[in-house]
N, C-alpha and C positions, 0 to 999 in steps of 0.2 A: 794587343794583348790586354787584357783587364789587369789593372792593377789592384792592389790589396791594401787599403788604407789601416792605419793603426786605429783599433778598435776603442769603443767605449768601454766602460768597465762592465762588469757583469750585472752589477746591481743597477746601473743606468739602462742597460738594454731589457733587462725584465720589467722596470719600472716602465719603460717605454710602451712596452707590447701589450702589457696589461691594460694599461690607459688606453692605448689606441683602440684596443678591442671594445672596450667600454665606450669610449667616445664616439666610435664607429655606430654602434649598436644604438646609442642615444640618438645620434642625429639622424639616421637612416631607417630606425624601426618603424617610424610613422609611414614610411613609402611602402612597409610591406604588410600593415596591419594597422590597427586603430591606435591613436595616439593615445598611451596608458594614463596620461593626466588628465585629459579630456573628460570632464563629467558634465552633464546637462546642468542647467540653472536649477536650483530646487532639489537637485539630485544629491545622493550620499557619497561622500570620498573613505566610506571604509572599506571598500573593496580593495584586494591585493595590488591592483595595477599602480594607483596612484603612489602607494607607499613602495612598490617597487621602483617607479619613475624616481622618487625622491631618495630613495637609498641608494640607487647606482649614483645619482647626481652629487650626493655627498661624499660616496667613495672617490669619485673622480676627483673633487675637491683635495680629499686629503692625500689621494696619489700626487696630484698635482703640487702641491705644497713639499710633499718628500721629494720630488723630482726636481723643485727648484731648490731645495737646501743640498741635495746631493751635487746638482750641477755647479753650484757656488765653491761647494768642496773640493769637487774634482771636475776642473776644467775639461772641456770635451777635447777630442784630439783634433790637431789643424787640418784643415781642408787642403786639397793639392795644390801646391804650388803653381801650376799651370791655370788655376782658374781664375777668370776674369774678376778684377777688383767689384764690379758691380753684382757679380753673382754672389761672392763672399759677403757683401753686405745685405743682399736679398735674403740670403741664407740665415743671417744672424737675426736679422728684423723679423722674419717668419717665425722663428723658434720663441723669441721673446713674446709675440702676438698669441702663438701658442699658449704660452705659460700663463699670459694673461687671461685667455679664454678659459682654460682649466679652471682658474681661480673665479673669473668675474660670473661665468655661466652658472656655475651651483649657487654662486651669493644670490645674482638676480633671481633665480628659482625660488631660492627659499623667501627671498622677499617678496616675490609674486604669490607665494601661498596664501598669506594672509589676506589682501585684498580678493583673491580668486575664491577662498572658502568662504569668503564674508556670504557670497550670495549661492551656499551650497551647504550640505549637511554634515555633520560630523569630521570637519576638517582636522580634530584632533586626533583621529584615528590613522592619519598619515605619519606612519612612524618610520624610522631609521632601523632597517632590520629587525623590528619589533623589539628594539632596545630602548629607544626614546622617541618622543613625538618630534617630528620635523617640523611642526607648525610653532616656532617659538619666536620668530623674528617679528619685529613690529610691522604694523601696517602703514606703508610708506605711499600708498596710491597705486592706482593702475598703470602708471607709467612703468613699473617694475618688470610688468608682464611684457610691455612692447620692448622693453631694453632686452629682456630674456628673448625674445623671438627675434630681435636683430642679431643678437650675438649668436644665436643658433644660425641663422642664415649667413653669417660671415664665416662661421666655423665651417659650415659645409664648403663654401667657395674656397677656402685656405684649405681644406683637406685636399679636396680635388687637385688644387695647384700643386701641393706638396707632393703627391702621389706623382703627377705628371713629371715635376721636376726630378724626383729620384729616378724615375724611370728613364728620363733622359739622360741623367748622369751616368747611369749604368749602363745603359744599351747603346746610347749615341756616342757620348763621350768617352766610355770606355774606362771611366774612373774608378770603378769598383767600390764605389761610396755605401752599396746597400751590405757589403761585408762587414762595415762598422758596426751596423746594428744586429747583425745576423746572430740568434743564439746558437747557431750549430757550427759555426766557424771557428777555428783558432786563430789567435793573433800572428800577424806575420811580422817580421823584423821592421822596424822605424827606418832602419838604412836603406833598406829595399824599396819602401815606397817613396822616401825622399828622393831616391834617384829615378824611380819609374814616373814619379809624378812631375818632374821636372819638364819644362818645355823642350821638343824635339831639337831646337837651335841649340840648345844648352849643352845636350847630351853631345851634339856632334863636335862642339868646341872642345869637350872634355876628352874625346877619344883620339 
């Protein structure tokens, strides 16, 4: 039987899925089309694609900060009592790395824009949803672009591991963890989850 964990708050659930969709799009968009930020040396950055790349990146930063503040104020539900300690530790570490990436990736991207735009035209036309210029960070050198690319590759790997782990806990361990983040499910009782998530040996002793 698949158990149903206590759920995240509705705000946390929607922040998660909106951010996840944007992050997945940004990470894997270049695999299905051209890289929106890529402009030849000497070319103009006034087109819509560099601005779209920068706009979604800054939006991810804002959502990441919102998620971080919300998580601090609203601790997530407990993991199943039967989950091994190393898996609990890995889950916590993975989530905090994700928060670091949601903040670090956009910041390194904004920092990389100045040295990248130094060899291209009209970098000032790269705008955040046509509201303000996205090219406002100082030029700290080309290492920022390297750091942005490195964090992108780390994020891709971590997303794959995260998805595989979620599927493993849902369908192999049958712990029902996906229900914690499902926007369609209703919350189940905490008592029921605590009992069902306890080790089988513990349940035998209590019967």
